[in-house]
C-alpha positions in Angstrom: -1.5 37.8 9.6 2.0 37.3 8.9 3.1 36.4 5.4 6.9 35.7 4.7 8.0 35.3 1.5 10.9 33.4 -0.1 13.2 32.0 2.1 13.6 33.0 5.6 16.9 31.0 6.3 18.9 28.4 4.8 19.5 25.4 7.1 21.5 22.0 6.7 24.8 21.2 4.1 24.5 21.3 0.7 23.6 25.0 -0.1 26.4 26.0 -1.9 25.5 25.2 -5.2 28.0 21.9 -5.4 26.4 20.0 -3.3 23.8 17.5 -3.3 20.4 18.5 -0.7 20.2 21.0 2.2 17.1 22.3 3.6 15.6 25.8 2.6 13.1 27.0 5.7 10.7 29.5 6.1 8.7 30.5 9.0 8.6 30.0 12.5 8.1 33.5 13.9 5.4 34.9 16.1 3.5 31.7 15.6 3.5 31.4 11.9 4.1 28.1 10.5 7.6 26.6 9.9 7.9 25.0 6.3 11.1 23.4 5.3 12.2 22.5 1.7 14.5 20.0 0.7 16.7 20.4 -1.6 17.6 23.7 -0.4 17.5 26.9 -2.6 20.7 27.3 -5.3 21.8 23.4 -4.5 23.6 23.0 -7.9 23.9 19.0 -7.6 21.2 17.7 -5.8 20.5 14.0 -5.6 17.5 12.8 -7.6 16.6 9.5 -5.8 15.8 11.7 -2.6 13.4 13.7 -4.5 11.4 16.6 -2.9 10.1 17.1 0.5 8.2 19.9 2.0 7.4 19.9 6.1 5.1 22.0 7.9 5.2 22.8 12.0 3.3 24.7 13.7 0.8 24.5 10.7 -0.7 22.6 8.0 0.3 22.2 4.3 -2.1 24.3 1.4 -0.7 24.9 -1.7 2.3 22.7 -2.8 3.9 23.1 -6.0 6.7 21.7 -7.4 7.5 22.3 -11.0 10.0 21.1 -13.8 10.0 22.7 -17.2 7.0 24.6 -16.3 4.9 21.3 -15.9 3.7 19.8 -12.7 5.7 17.0 -10.4 3.3 14.8 -9.0 3.8 14.5 -4.9 1.5 12.8 -2.4 0.3 15.1 0.9 0.7 13.2 4.0 -2.8 12.5 5.9 -2.0 15.0 8.6 -1.3 17.4 5.6 2.4 18.8 7.1 4.7 16.6 5.0 4.7 16.4 1.2 6.7 14.2 -0.7 7.4 13.7 -4.7 5.8 10.7 -5.7 9.0 9.6 -8.2 12.6 10.2 -8.0 13.8 13.6 -10.1 14.8 14.3 -13.5 19.1 14.2 -13.7 20.6 17.6 -14.4 16.9 19.2 -13.9 15.9 22.4 -12.8 13.5 22.5 -10.3 11.2 25.5 -8.8 9.4 24.8 -5.4 6.2 26.9 -3.6 4.9 25.8 -0.6 2.5 27.4 2.2 1.4 26.6 5.2 -1.2 28.0 7.5 -1.4 27.5 11.7 -4.9 26.6 13.3 -4.6 30.6 14.2 -4.9 31.7 10.5 -1.1 32.7 10.1 0.1 31.5 6.9 3.8 31.1 5.8 5.0 30.6 2.2 8.6 29.7 1.1 10.3 28.6 -2.0 13.1 27.0 -3.2 15.2 26.8 -6.7 17.6 23.9 -7.2 19.5 21.5 -9.8 19.7 18.4 -9.3 22.7 16.3 -10.1 23.6 15.4 -13.6 25.8 12.3 -13.1 23.7 9.2 -14.9 24.3 5.7 -14.5 26.0 3.6 -17.7 23.2 0.9 -17.6 20.3 2.3 -19.4 16.4 1.4 -20.3 16.9 0.0 -24.1 13.6 -0.8 -25.1 10.3 -1.7 -23.6 8.2 -4.3 -25.5 5.5 -4.4 -27.0 6.0 -1.3 -29.0 3.6 1.5 -28.9 0.1 1.2 -29.7 0.8 -2.3 -30.9 -2.0 -4.9 -30.6 -0.8 -8.0 -29.0 -2.2 -11.4 -27.8 -3.5 -12.5 -24.4 0.0 -14.2 -23.6 2.2 -11.4 -24.2 5.1 -10.1 -21.7 5.9 -6.8 -21.2 9.5 -6.2 -21.5 11.8 -3.7 -19.7 15.0 -4.1 -21.7 18.8 -2.8 -20.5 21.7 -2.5 -22.6 23.5 -4.2 -19.7 23.4 -5.6 -16.6 21.3 -4.4 -13.8 23.3 -4.1 -10.3 21.7 -6.2 -7.9 21.2 -3.4 -5.3 19.2 -1.1 -7.8 16.9 -3.9 -8.9 14.5 -3.7 -6.1 14.0 0.5 -6.8 13.5 -0.2 -10.7 10.4 -2.2 -9.5 9.1 0.0 -7.5 9.4 2.6 -10.1 7.6 0.5 -13.0 3.7 2.2 -13.1 1.4 -0.3 -14.8 -2.7 0.1 -15.5 -4.7 -2.0 -17.5 -8.5 -1.4 -18.2 -9.3 -4.3 -16.3 -7.2 -4.8 -13.0 -4.6 -7.8 -13.8 -2.6 -9.8 -11.4 0.9 -10.9 -12.5 4.3 -10.6 -11.4 7.9 -8.8 -12.4 11.0 -11.3 -13.2 14.7 -10.8 -13.7 16.0 -12.4 -16.5 20.1 -12.4 -16.9 21.2 -11.7 -20.4 21.8 -16.1 -20.7 17.8 -16.1 -20.3 16.6 -13.4 -22.2 15.4 -14.0 -25.8 17.8 -11.5 -26.7 20.8 -11.4 -24.9 19.6 -8.4 -23.2 19.0 -8.2 -18.9 15.5 -7.7 -18.5 12.7 -7.6 -16.1 9.8 -9.4 -17.4 5.9 -8.6 -16.1 3.7 -12.1 -16.8 0.0 -11.8 -15.7 -0.8 -15.1 -13.5 -3.5 -16.0 -16.1 -3.9 -14.4 -19.7 -5.1 -11.1 -20.0 -8.4 -10.0 -20.8 -9.0 -9.2 -24.3 -9.8 -5.8 -25.5 -8.2 -3.6 -23.3 -5.6 -1.1 -23.0 -2.5 -1.4 -20.7 -0.1 1.5 -20.1 3.2 0.7 -18.6 5.8 3.5 -17.5 9.2 3.0 -16.3 10.4 5.9 -13.6 14.1 5.8 -14.1 14.9 8.9 -14.0 16.8 9.9 -11.2 16.4 6.5 -9.4 20.3 5.6 -7.9 21.5 3.0 -10.4 25.1 3.1 -8.8 27.4 5.1 -6.8 26.5 8.5 -7.4 25.3 7.8 -10.5 21.4 7.8 -11.5 18.9 6.7 -14.2 18.5 9.1 -17.7 15.2 9.1 -18.5 11.4 7.3 -17.9 10.2 5.4 -20.7 6.3 5.2 -21.4 4.9 2.5 -23.9 0.7 2.0 -24.3 -0.4 -1.3 -26.0 -3.8 -3.0 -26.5 -4.5 -6.5 -26.1 -6.9 -8.0 -28.9 -9.1 -10.6 -29.2 -8.6 -13.7 -27.7 -6.3 -16.3 -30.1 -5.6 -20.0 -28.7 -3.9 -22.7 -31.1 -3.6 -26.1 -30.2 -1.4 -28.4 -32.1 -1.4 -32.2 -31.7 2.3 -34.3 -32.7 0.1 -37.1 -32.8 -3.2 -36.4 -34.6 -1.3 -33.8 -36.5 -3.8 -31.6 -36.4 -3.9 -27.6 -35.7 -6.8 -25.7 -33.9 -7.2 -22.0 -34.4 -9.9 -20.4 -31.8 -10.9 -16.4 -31.7 -12.7 -15.7 -28.6 -13.3 -19.4 -27.9 -14.4 -20.2 -31.1 -12.7 -22.4 -33.7 -12.0 -20.4 -37.0 -10.0 -22.8 -38.8 -8.1 -26.1 -38.7 -5.8 -27.4 -41.0 -3.0 -30.8 -41.1 0.0 -30.2 -39.7 3.6 -32.4 -39.9 6.0 -32.0 -36.7 9.3 -32.6 -36.5 10.9 -36.4 -37.5 13.3 -37.0 -34.5 16.2 -39.0 -35.0 19.2 -36.2 -34.1 20.5 -36.4 -30.1 22.7 -33.8 -29.4 23.8 -33.7 -25.3 20.7 -35.4 -24.7 18.6 -33.7 -26.8 16.7 -34.6 -29.7 16.5 -31.7 -32.0 14.4 -32.6 -34.5 11.7 -32.7 -32.5 8.9 -29.8 -32.4 8.7 -28.8 -28.9 5.9 -29.2 -26.4 4.2 -27.2 -24.3 3.2 -23.8 -24.2 4.6 -21.1 -26.7 4.0 -17.5 -27.7 4.0 -16.4 -31.1 6.9 -14.0 -31.6 7.9 -12.6 -34.5 7.2 -13.1 -38.8 8.8 -12.9 -41.5 7.6 -13.4 -45.0 10.3 -15.0 -46.5 12.7 -16.6 -43.9 16.1 -18.1 -44.1 16.5 -21.3 -42.4 20.1 -23.0 -42.0 21.0 -25.7 -40.6 22.6 -25.6 -37.4 25.8 -26.3 -36.6 26.2 -28.2 -40.3 28.1 -27.2 -43.3 26.9 -28.0 -47.1 27.9 -31.6 -47.9 26.9 -32.7 -43.9 24.2 -35.1 -43.6 21.2 -33.2 -43.4 22.5 -30.3 -44.2 20.1 -27.4 -45.8 19.6 -23.6 -46.6 16.1 -22.7 -47.4 14.1 -19.8 -47.7 10.4 -20.4 -46.3 7.5 -18.4 -46.8 5.1 -17.5 -44.2 6.9 -17.8 -41.2 5.6 -17.6 -37.5 8.4 -18.0 -34.8 7.1 -19.4 -31.6 10.8 -20.6 -30.1 14.7 -19.2 -30.1 15.6 -22.7 -31.0 13.8 -22.1 -34.1 10.7 -23.4 -34.5 8.4 -21.6 -36.8 4.5 -22.2 -38.1 5.5 -21.9 -42.0 4.2 -22.9 -45.2 5.2 -26.3 -46.4 7.8 -26.6 -49.0 8.5 -29.9 -49.2 6.6 -33.3 -49.7 3.1 -32.6 -49.0 1.9 -36.1 -48.2 3.0 -35.7 -44.8 0.9 -32.9 -43.7 -2.1 -34.2 -41.4 -0.5 -37.4 -41.8 3.2 -37.9 -40.2 5.9 -35.9 -38.6 8.6 -35.2 -40.7 9.7 -31.8 -40.3 13.4 -30.6 -39.3 11.2 -29.4 -35.7 8.8 -26.6 -37.4 5.2 -26.6 -37.9 5.0 -27.3 -41.8 0.9 -26.1 -43.0 -0.4 -25.7 -46.3 0.1 -22.5 -48.1 -3.1 -20.7 -47.8 -3.5 -21.6 -44.0 -0.2 -20.5 -43.1 -0.5 -17.3 -44.9 -3.7 -16.6 -43.4 -2.2 -17.6 -39.7 0.7 -15.1 -40.9 -1.5 -12.3 -40.8 -4.3 -12.9 -38.0 -1.7 -13.9 -35.3 -0.5 -10.9 -32.7 2.4 -11.0 -31.1 1.9 -12.8 -27.0 -1.1 -15.1 -28.7 -0.8 -18.8 -27.3 0.3 -22.0 -28.9 0.0 -24.9 -26.5 2.0 -28.0 -28.6 1.2 -31.7 -27.6 2.1 -34.8 -28.3 6.2 -34.7 -28.8 8.7 -36.5 -26.2 10.8 -33.0 -26.1 9.8 -30.4 -23.9 9.9 -26.5 -24.2 12.2 -24.8 -22.0 10.7 -21.5 -20.3 14.0 -19.8 -21.7 13.2 -20.7 -25.2 11.9 -17.7 -26.7 8.7 -16.4 -24.4 8.4 -19.7 -23.0 7.3 -18.1 -19.9 4.3 -19.7 -18.8 6.2 -23.2 -18.4 6.7 -21.9 -15.0 4.2 -22.0 -12.4 3.2 -18.8 -11.3 4.3 -18.8 -7.6 7.9 -20.3 -9.2 8.2 -17.0 -12.0 7.0 -14.8 -9.3 10.4 -15.5 -6.9 12.0 -14.2 -9.7 11.0 -11.2 -9.1 13.6 -8.6 -6.5 10.6 -7.6 -4.2 8.8 -11.2 -4.2 5.7 -11.0 -4.6 2.9 -10.8 -7.3 1.5 -7.1 -8.2 -2.0 -5.8 -9.5 -2.2 -4.1 -12.3 -4.1 -0.3 -11.7 -7.2 0.4 -13.2 -6.6 2.4 -16.6 
């Protein structure tokens, strides 16, 4: 058996410690297999988006080790065991060590090694946040947001979508959709996952954006990976009827509380929209405030209909200012007629109970009003048919989460 250690030859360009690539090769003499590693040994600016490739000729690969700071870099071996590729892109500025052994049918083996560093050039476009928060418990309607600090180049979107690894206890079909800053609820360009049907309750979901090393622009790459793990809690569903003035809260299909409410009175039309009507449609609970200051939009003190109030136990369900909150005005409206500015007024004890009971992402279905919820208003994504939602994907197809 002939064993060739280290680098017998360096083939191709980029092996000068400056450029991004080249090959490191070993073996090929006296019937031994030939092993080629890309990037080459000594490369100082290898492209992180091209990853690591190890190939064998005249034999099959056995042990392949790729490490970054002592940790293994995941990869996949081809069915014929002649090619190994890193699964994800590489960390910019990372120093990698590669060792690979191939064996011929006659039992002769070759080992090749390579040590290189990737380009340090990172893109100005970064992952600003991933929502939900780490270890948060959310409702069954909760979307997953990958938020960016600035607009994402169109050519980078397919690679970013492919880079997201999402798993759940129960495999779940869903789809990603790109939202511009104008469509996003908080003004941040976002990639959003929505299940086709609500999440099964009581399960774990994990999301990793393998953003590090993705080619985002000319010769610039994603800076880092981001991971979030969260839980889907019990099924919370809320039905609110603007005609009967009743709210019904269910947990795992069982009614747990119901109370009289008052929705928007209407009567103030701007650009064809009655802004004082509560929106009908499938809403999601978003955030909440123990004491929320509410000011009449577009009005100043002294104008008809002006208000500036502090409202307790407020749970937001739209970006246009609709909350489920404590009633602070005429209690005679509750359960009888609609007299709010568009919010859903509730008795104090019920608003407080809901504030503590609800998760972010609980489904709130409002019916009985003449103003429809726009899908871009808050988290109104369930307003879009799933087939239309999925068309917003750069890859143009739904995905199914892997089993956690």
